[in-house]
VEXDREN-870778 format. One line per field, with one value per residue (C-alpha): residue in three letters; x, y, z; residue number from 1. Coordinates in steps of 0.5 Angstrom, whole numbers, plus 2048, in hexadecimal, padded with zeros to 3 digits. Layout:
<atoms>
residuo = ala / ...
u = X / ...
v = Y / ...
w = Z / ...
num = NUM / ...
</atoms>
This chain:
<atoms>
residuo = met / thr / arg / ala / ser / leu / gln / arg / thr / phe / leu / phe / thr / ala / leu / met / leu / gly / ala / phe / thr / ala / cys / ser / lys / ser / gln / arg / pro / ala / pro / asp / asn / ser / ala / ala / asn / ser / pro / ala / val / gly / glu / thr / ser / ala / his / val / ala / gly / pro / ala / ser / val / gly / asn / pro / ala / glu / cys / arg / arg / cys / glu / leu / ala / ser / gln / asn / arg / asn / cys / ser / pro / ala / tyr / leu / thr / ala / ser / arg / asp / gly / ala / gly / asn / pro / val / pro / asp / thr / phe / gly / cys / arg / thr / leu / thr / thr / ala / ala / ala / gln / ala / ala / cys / gly / ala / leu / leu / ser / cys / ile / asn / lys / phe / his / cys / ser / leu / asn / pro / val / thr / lys / arg / ala / pro / gly / asp / asn / pro / val / gln / gly / cys / tyr / cys / gly / lys / ala / glu / ala / ala / asn / cys / leu / ser / gly / thr / gly / ile / asp / gly / pro / cys / ala / ala / gln / tyr / his / ala / ala / ala / thr / ala / thr / ala / gly / gly / pro / ala / ala / gly / ala / pro / glu / ser / ala / phe / ala / gly / phe / ile / gly / pro / lys / ala / phe / asp / ala / thr / thr / ala / phe / gly / leu / ala / asp / asn / ile / val / thr / cys / ala / val / asp / ala / ala / cys / ser / ala / cys / asp / gly / leu
u = 7FC / 7F5 / 7F1 / 7EF / 7F8 / 7F9 / 7F5 / 7F7 / 7FF / 7FE / 7FA / 7FF / 805 / 800 / 800 / 807 / 809 / 803 / 7FF / 7F9 / 7F4 / 7EE / 7EE / 7F0 / 7F4 / 7EC / 7EA / 7EC / 7E7 / 7E9 / 7EA / 7E5 / 7EA / 7ED / 7F3 / 7F2 / 7F5 / 7FA / 801 / 805 / 80A / 810 / 80B / 80A / 805 / 807 / 80E / 80E / 80A / 803 / 800 / 800 / 7F7 / 7F6 / 7F5 / 7EF / 7F1 / 7EA / 7E5 / 7EA / 7E9 / 7E2 / 7E2 / 7E6 / 7E2 / 7DC / 7DE / 7DB / 7E0 / 7E4 / 7EA / 7E9 / 7E7 / 7E8 / 7ED / 7F2 / 7F2 / 7F4 / 7FA / 7F7 / 7F6 / 7F1 / 7F5 / 7F2 / 7F6 / 7EF / 7EE / 7ED / 7E5 / 7E6 / 7ED / 7F0 / 7F6 / 7FF / 7FD / 7FB / 802 / 806 / 80C / 80C / 812 / 80C / 807 / 80C / 80E / 808 / 806 / 80C / 80A / 803 / 805 / 80A / 805 / 800 / 806 / 808 / 801 / 805 / 800 / 7FF / 7F9 / 7FB / 7F8 / 7F9 / 800 / 7FD / 7FD / 7F7 / 7F6 / 7F6 / 7FD / 802 / 807 / 808 / 808 / 80B / 811 / 813 / 811 / 813 / 817 / 813 / 80F / 815 / 81A / 816 / 814 / 81B / 81F / 821 / 820 / 81B / 81B / 814 / 815 / 812 / 817 / 81A / 814 / 812 / 81A / 818 / 812 / 814 / 81A / 814 / 810 / 812 / 816 / 818 / 81F / 825 / 826 / 82B / 829 / 829 / 824 / 822 / 821 / 81B / 817 / 818 / 814 / 80F / 80D / 80A / 808 / 805 / 7FE / 7FF / 7FC / 800 / 807 / 809 / 808 / 802 / 7FE / 800 / 7FF / 7F8 / 7F6 / 7F8 / 7F4 / 7EE / 7EE / 7EF / 7E9 / 7E5 / 7E5 / 7E7 / 7EB / 7ED / 7F2 / 7F6 / 7F9 / 7FB
v = 822 / 822 / 821 / 81B / 819 / 81D / 818 / 811 / 814 / 814 / 80F / 80B / 80E / 80E / 806 / 805 / 807 / 802 / 807 / 806 / 7FE / 7FF / 805 / 806 / 80B / 80E / 80A / 803 / 7FE / 7F8 / 7F3 / 7EE / 7E8 / 7E1 / 7E6 / 7E2 / 7DC / 7DF / 7DE / 7E4 / 7E8 / 7E4 / 7DE / 7DA / 7DD / 7E5 / 7E4 / 7DE / 7DE / 7DC / 7D9 / 7DD / 7E0 / 7E3 / 7EB / 7EF / 7F5 / 7F8 / 7F4 / 7F6 / 7FE / 7FC / 7F9 / 7FE / 805 / 802 / 800 / 805 / 802 / 808 / 806 / 807 / 80D / 80E / 814 / 80E / 80A / 80F / 814 / 818 / 81F / 826 / 82C / 82E / 827 / 824 / 81C / 81C / 818 / 811 / 810 / 80A / 806 / 805 / 808 / 80F / 811 / 816 / 812 / 80D / 80A / 80B / 807 / 802 / 802 / 802 / 7FC / 7F8 / 7F9 / 7F8 / 7F1 / 7F0 / 7F1 / 7ED / 7E7 / 7E7 / 7E8 / 7ED / 7F2 / 7F1 / 7F3 / 7F8 / 7F5 / 7EE / 7F0 / 7EA / 7E9 / 7E9 / 7F0 / 7F8 / 7FA / 7F9 / 7FE / 7FA / 7F4 / 7F4 / 7FA / 7FA / 7F2 / 7EF / 7F6 / 7F9 / 7FF / 804 / 801 / 802 / 808 / 80A / 805 / 7FF / 7F7 / 7F9 / 7F1 / 7F2 / 7EE / 7F4 / 7F8 / 7F8 / 7FA / 800 / 803 / 804 / 807 / 80C / 80D / 80D / 812 / 81A / 81D / 816 / 812 / 811 / 80A / 807 / 80D / 80A / 806 / 80C / 810 / 80B / 80A / 812 / 812 / 80C / 80C / 814 / 812 / 80C / 80C / 813 / 810 / 815 / 810 / 80A / 807 / 80B / 809 / 802 / 802 / 804 / 7FF / 7FA / 7FD / 7FE / 7F7 / 7F3 / 7F8 / 7F8 / 7F0 / 7F2 / 7EB / 7ED / 7F2 / 7EC / 7EA / 7F1
w = 801 / 801 / 808 / 807 / 805 / 80B / 810 / 80D / 80E / 814 / 816 / 812 / 817 / 81D / 81B / 81A / 821 / 824 / 826 / 822 / 823 / 820 / 81B / 813 / 80F / 810 / 816 / 812 / 814 / 816 / 810 / 80F / 80E / 812 / 814 / 81B / 818 / 813 / 813 / 817 / 813 / 813 / 812 / 80B / 807 / 809 / 806 / 801 / 7FB / 7F9 / 7F4 / 7EE / 7ED / 7E6 / 7E8 / 7E3 / 7E2 / 7E1 / 7E5 / 7EC / 7E9 / 7E8 / 7F0 / 7F2 / 7F0 / 7F1 / 7F8 / 7FF / 803 / 806 / 804 / 7FD / 7FC / 7F5 / 7F7 / 7FB / 7F3 / 7EF / 7ED / 7E9 / 7EC / 7E8 / 7E8 / 7F0 / 7F2 / 7F3 / 7F0 / 7E8 / 7E9 / 7E5 / 7E5 / 7E9 / 7EA / 7E9 / 7E1 / 7E5 / 7E7 / 7E3 / 7E1 / 7DD / 7E3 / 7E8 / 7E4 / 7E3 / 7EB / 7EE / 7EA / 7EB / 7F3 / 7F2 / 7EF / 7F5 / 7FA / 7F7 / 7F5 / 7FC / 800 / 805 / 807 / 80E / 812 / 817 / 81D / 81C / 819 / 815 / 80D / 809 / 80C / 809 / 80B / 805 / 808 / 80E / 80C / 805 / 806 / 80E / 80E / 815 / 817 / 81D / 81C / 81F / 81B / 815 / 815 / 816 / 811 / 815 / 814 / 80E / 80A / 807 / 801 / 7FC / 800 / 7F9 / 7F6 / 7FA / 7F9 / 7F2 / 7F2 / 7F8 / 7F3 / 7ED / 7F1 / 7F1 / 7F7 / 7F8 / 7FB / 7F5 / 7F3 / 7F9 / 7FE / 804 / 808 / 80D / 806 / 803 / 80B / 80C / 805 / 804 / 80C / 80B / 804 / 804 / 803 / 7FF / 7F8 / 7F3 / 7F5 / 7F2 / 7F8 / 7FB / 7F6 / 7F6 / 7FD / 7FD / 7F7 / 7FB / 802 / 7FE / 7FA / 801 / 806 / 7FF / 7FD / 7F7 / 7F4 / 7ED / 7F0 / 7F3 / 7ED / 7EB
num = 1 / 2 / 3 / 4 / 5 / 6 / 7 / 8 / 9 / 10 / 11 / 12 / 13 / 14 / 15 / 16 / 17 / 18 / 19 / 20 / 21 / 22 / 23 / 24 / 25 / 26 / 27 / 28 / 29 / 30 / 31 / 32 / 33 / 34 / 35 / 36 / 37 / 38 / 39 / 40 / 41 / 42 / 43 / 44 / 45 / 46 / 47 / 48 / 49 / 50 / 51 / 52 / 53 / 54 / 55 / 56 / 57 / 58 / 59 / 60 / 61 / 62 / 63 / 64 / 65 / 66 / 67 / 68 / 69 / 70 / 71 / 72 / 73 / 74 / 75 / 76 / 77 / 78 / 79 / 80 / 81 / 82 / 83 / 84 / 85 / 86 / 87 / 88 / 89 / 90 / 91 / 92 / 93 / 94 / 95 / 96 / 97 / 98 / 99 / 100 / 101 / 102 / 103 / 104 / 105 / 106 / 107 / 108 / 109 / 110 / 111 / 112 / 113 / 114 / 115 / 116 / 117 / 118 / 119 / 120 / 121 / 122 / 123 / 124 / 125 / 126 / 127 / 128 / 129 / 130 / 131 / 132 / 133 / 134 / 135 / 136 / 137 / 138 / 139 / 140 / 141 / 142 / 143 / 144 / 145 / 146 / 147 / 148 / 149 / 150 / 151 / 152 / 153 / 154 / 155 / 156 / 157 / 158 / 159 / 160 / 161 / 162 / 163 / 164 / 165 / 166 / 167 / 168 / 169 / 170 / 171 / 172 / 173 / 174 / 175 / 176 / 177 / 178 / 179 / 180 / 181 / 182 / 183 / 184 / 185 / 186 / 187 / 188 / 189 / 190 / 191 / 192 / 193 / 194 / 195 / 196 / 197 / 198 / 199 / 200 / 201 / 202 / 203 / 204 / 205 / 206 / 207 / 208 / 209 / 210 / 211 / 212 / 213 / 214 / 215 / 216
</atoms>
């Protein structure tokens, strides 16, 4: 795992435990949005599908790879790695995952997150924001409960399960929620996993205002 991935993993865990406020997976800047006026988890837009939007994969790729936002590092947006474990330049998206099952699971999760607009601002705990795990997997579960697999009710929990199962070393279908939470939490932004890559694409789309990614 790269140093950047380790930083993102550590800071996600700190976030979920309530230990961090204004930082990101790599000192996350506060999203430039109207989160203060947006519904909180459990309110309408966090759990109800919004109007469908049309995604543009080519423009999404262009926008995200061109962004200078720290959460849009190309290494976060591809699963392709060379023999030394380094990201392969100019590769992007769910199709870079190594198996058809992982690619499909990543795409389905990405679509679910966009459908429900459930990615939260980690500071305000409101949508829209750039932390999809917190809103789309944990849902209304408190941080400590989510990390232990208790009370998870996010609208995309089933898609997170499928993405975890499609990832090497992930829990088998039907495993207890604690097994999924224990696997998803530490790898939430690991681009080599089906769910981490989807999370990163959403995070970048929010932080870099890449609207072409919204309908993927």
